[in-house]
C-alpha positions as CSV (number, residue, x, y, z in Angstrom):
1,F,-44.8,-20.9,-19.5
2,A,-47.6,-21.3,-17.0
3,R,-50.3,-21.5,-19.7
4,A,-48.1,-24.0,-21.6
5,E,-47.9,-26.2,-18.5
6,R,-44.1,-25.8,-18.3
7,R,-42.3,-25.3,-15.0
8,A,-41.2,-21.7,-14.4
9,M,-39.7,-19.9,-11.4
10,Y,-39.8,-16.2,-10.7
11,A,-37.4,-15.1,-8.0
12,S,-37.5,-11.5,-6.9
13,G,-35.4,-9.7,-4.4
14,E,-37.5,-6.6,-4.9
15,Q,-41.1,-7.9,-4.5
16,S,-42.6,-9.7,-1.5
17,Q,-44.1,-13.2,-1.8
18,E,-47.5,-11.6,-1.2
19,D,-47.0,-9.2,-4.1
20,L,-45.9,-12.0,-6.5
21,V,-48.9,-14.1,-5.6
22,E,-51.2,-11.1,-6.2
23,Y,-49.6,-10.5,-9.6
24,A,-49.9,-14.2,-10.6
25,Q,-53.6,-14.3,-9.6
26,R,-54.3,-11.1,-11.5
27,F,-52.5,-12.2,-14.6
28,E,-54.1,-15.7,-14.3
29,T,-50.7,-17.5,-14.2
30,F,-51.0,-19.0,-10.7
31,S,-50.3,-22.7,-11.1
32,D,-48.5,-25.6,-9.5
33,K,-46.1,-25.3,-12.5
34,V,-45.0,-21.8,-11.4
35,R,-42.9,-21.3,-8.3
36,L,-42.7,-17.8,-6.9
37,L,-39.9,-16.8,-4.6
38,G,-40.4,-13.3,-3.2
39,G,-38.1,-11.2,-1.1
40,E,-35.1,-13.5,-2.0
41,D,-31.8,-11.6,-2.6
42,S,-29.4,-14.6,-2.4
43,A,-28.2,-16.1,-5.6
44,D,-27.3,-19.2,-3.7
45,A,-30.8,-19.6,-2.2
46,I,-32.4,-19.0,-5.6
47,T,-30.3,-21.6,-7.4
48,E,-30.9,-24.1,-4.5
49,A,-34.7,-23.6,-4.9
50,A,-34.4,-23.9,-8.7
51,E,-32.3,-27.1,-8.4
52,E,-35.1,-28.6,-6.3
53,F,-38.1,-27.3,-8.4
54,K,-36.3,-28.0,-11.8
55,P,-38.0,-25.2,-13.9
56,K,-37.4,-24.9,-17.6
57,L,-37.4,-21.1,-17.1
58,L,-35.9,-19.1,-14.2
59,V,-36.4,-15.3,-14.0
60,V,-34.2,-13.4,-11.6
61,D,-35.4,-9.9,-10.7
62,S,-33.0,-8.2,-10.5
63,A,-29.2,-8.4,-10.9
64,Q,-28.9,-5.2,-8.9
65,V,-30.4,-6.6,-5.7
66,V,-29.4,-10.2,-5.8
67,G,-26.0,-11.0,-4.3
68,K,-23.6,-14.0,-3.8
69,E,-23.0,-14.9,-0.2
70,D,-19.2,-15.4,-0.8
71,S,-18.7,-12.3,-2.9
72,E,-16.8,-9.3,-1.6
73,A,-18.4,-7.0,-4.2
74,K,-21.1,-4.6,-3.0
75,V,-24.6,-5.7,-4.2
76,G,-25.6,-3.6,-7.2
77,S,-22.0,-2.7,-8.1
78,P,-20.8,-3.4,-11.6
79,Q,-18.6,-6.3,-10.3
80,A,-21.5,-7.8,-8.3
81,V,-23.8,-7.6,-11.4
82,E,-21.1,-9.4,-13.4
83,D,-20.7,-12.0,-10.7
84,I,-24.5,-12.6,-10.7
85,A,-24.6,-12.9,-14.5
86,Q,-21.7,-15.4,-14.4
87,W,-23.3,-17.4,-11.6
88,F,-26.6,-17.7,-13.4
89,T,-24.9,-18.4,-16.7
90,S,-23.1,-21.3,-15.2
91,F,-26.3,-22.5,-13.6
92,C,-28.1,-22.3,-16.9
93,K,-25.4,-24.4,-18.7
94,K,-25.2,-27.0,-15.9
95,T,-29.0,-27.5,-15.6
96,S,-30.2,-26.7,-19.2
97,T,-32.5,-24.1,-17.7
98,A,-33.3,-20.9,-19.6
99,V,-32.5,-17.9,-17.4
100,V,-33.7,-14.4,-17.7
101,I,-31.8,-11.8,-15.6
102,V,-33.6,-8.5,-15.1
103,C,-31.3,-5.5,-15.0
104,H,-32.0,-1.9,-14.2
105,V,-31.3,0.8,-16.7
106,T,-29.5,4.0,-15.9
107,S,-30.9,7.5,-16.6
108,L,-28.7,7.5,-19.7
109,G,-30.4,4.4,-21.0
110,D,-27.5,2.0,-20.4
111,F,-27.8,-1.3,-18.5
112,A,-26.7,-0.7,-14.9
113,G,-23.7,-2.8,-14.1
114,G,-21.7,-1.9,-17.1
115,T,-21.2,-3.5,-20.5
116,R,-19.4,-6.6,-19.2
117,I,-22.7,-8.4,-18.6
118,Q,-23.6,-8.0,-22.2
119,H,-20.8,-10.3,-23.2
120,L,-22.1,-13.1,-20.9
121,V,-25.6,-13.4,-22.2
122,D,-27.2,-14.7,-25.4
123,A,-29.8,-11.9,-25.8
124,L,-30.2,-8.4,-24.4
125,V,-33.6,-6.7,-24.6
126,M,-34.8,-3.4,-23.2
127,L,-38.3,-2.4,-22.3
128,T,-38.9,1.4,-22.5
129,E,-41.9,3.5,-21.8
130,A,-43.6,5.2,-24.7
131,G,-45.3,8.5,-24.3
132,D,-45.6,12.0,-25.6
133,Q,-42.2,13.6,-25.2
134,E,-43.5,17.2,-25.7
135,T,-46.1,17.0,-22.9
136,G,-44.2,14.5,-20.7
137,T,-47.3,12.2,-20.4
138,Q,-47.0,8.5,-20.4
139,N,-49.4,6.0,-21.7
140,A,-49.9,2.3,-21.3
141,R,-47.6,1.4,-24.2
142,E,-44.1,0.0,-24.0
143,I,-41.5,-0.6,-26.6
144,W,-39.5,-3.8,-26.6
145,I,-36.0,-3.3,-28.3
146,S,-33.7,-6.2,-29.0
147,R,-30.1,-4.9,-28.4
148,K,-28.3,-8.2,-28.8
149,N,-29.5,-11.5,-30.1
150,R,-26.9,-14.2,-30.6
151,Y,-29.5,-16.3,-32.5
152,G,-31.4,-13.8,-34.5
153,E,-31.9,-10.2,-35.5
154,N,-30.7,-7.2,-33.5
155,D,-32.6,-3.9,-33.1
156,V,-36.0,-5.5,-33.4
157,R,-38.7,-3.3,-32.0
158,E,-42.2,-4.3,-30.7
159,I,-44.9,-2.1,-29.3
160,L,-46.7,-3.7,-26.3
161,E,-49.7,-2.5,-24.2
162,M,-50.0,-3.0,-20.5
163,T,-53.4,-4.6,-19.7
164,S,-54.9,-6.1,-16.7
165,R,-53.5,-9.4,-18.0
166,G,-49.9,-8.1,-18.5
167,L,-48.1,-6.9,-21.5
168,Q,-49.9,-7.7,-24.7
169,T,-49.6,-6.9,-28.4
170,P,-52.0,-3.9,-28.8
171,S,-55.1,-3.8,-30.9
172,R,-55.1,-2.2,-34.3
173,E,-57.3,0.6,-32.9
174,L,-54.7,1.5,-30.3
175,L,-51.9,1.5,-32.8
176,K,-53.8,4.0,-34.9
177,R,-53.9,6.6,-32.0
């Protein structure tokens, strides 16, 4: 979005403002079209900032650490994750903003917060580490798996490589390894 000169906002309850600025500079996405909101764990504050900035894309990281001020559900609980998903889905519909909600994955490979969130969203994708299962070693490759896509194919898989500029489609040489 930054390279396309479209407004985008990244709100993280897990990363500090300084960390987000460092990442944006390293990935060469630092721009006046991108608003970074680090250390923010209030859904109300995130949507207030987004209403003011008017991004075309809002990324919320993550549903397990962001909470609603008027919610009685414990932050990170299945009910709280569902509340956050509903809150940002309503915001998306009201403002015509595309919203990406980052969710944690359990050790069993399921989305933390239960399956209820899956019914609220248009697409559900998972990023998993690739590596050698026999030796337990990890490499710089990730696999993108589409679990749900209301507007396209499901179970689409893409191999990505982590580079100094972020996740990229790997070179043919890397794929041969």
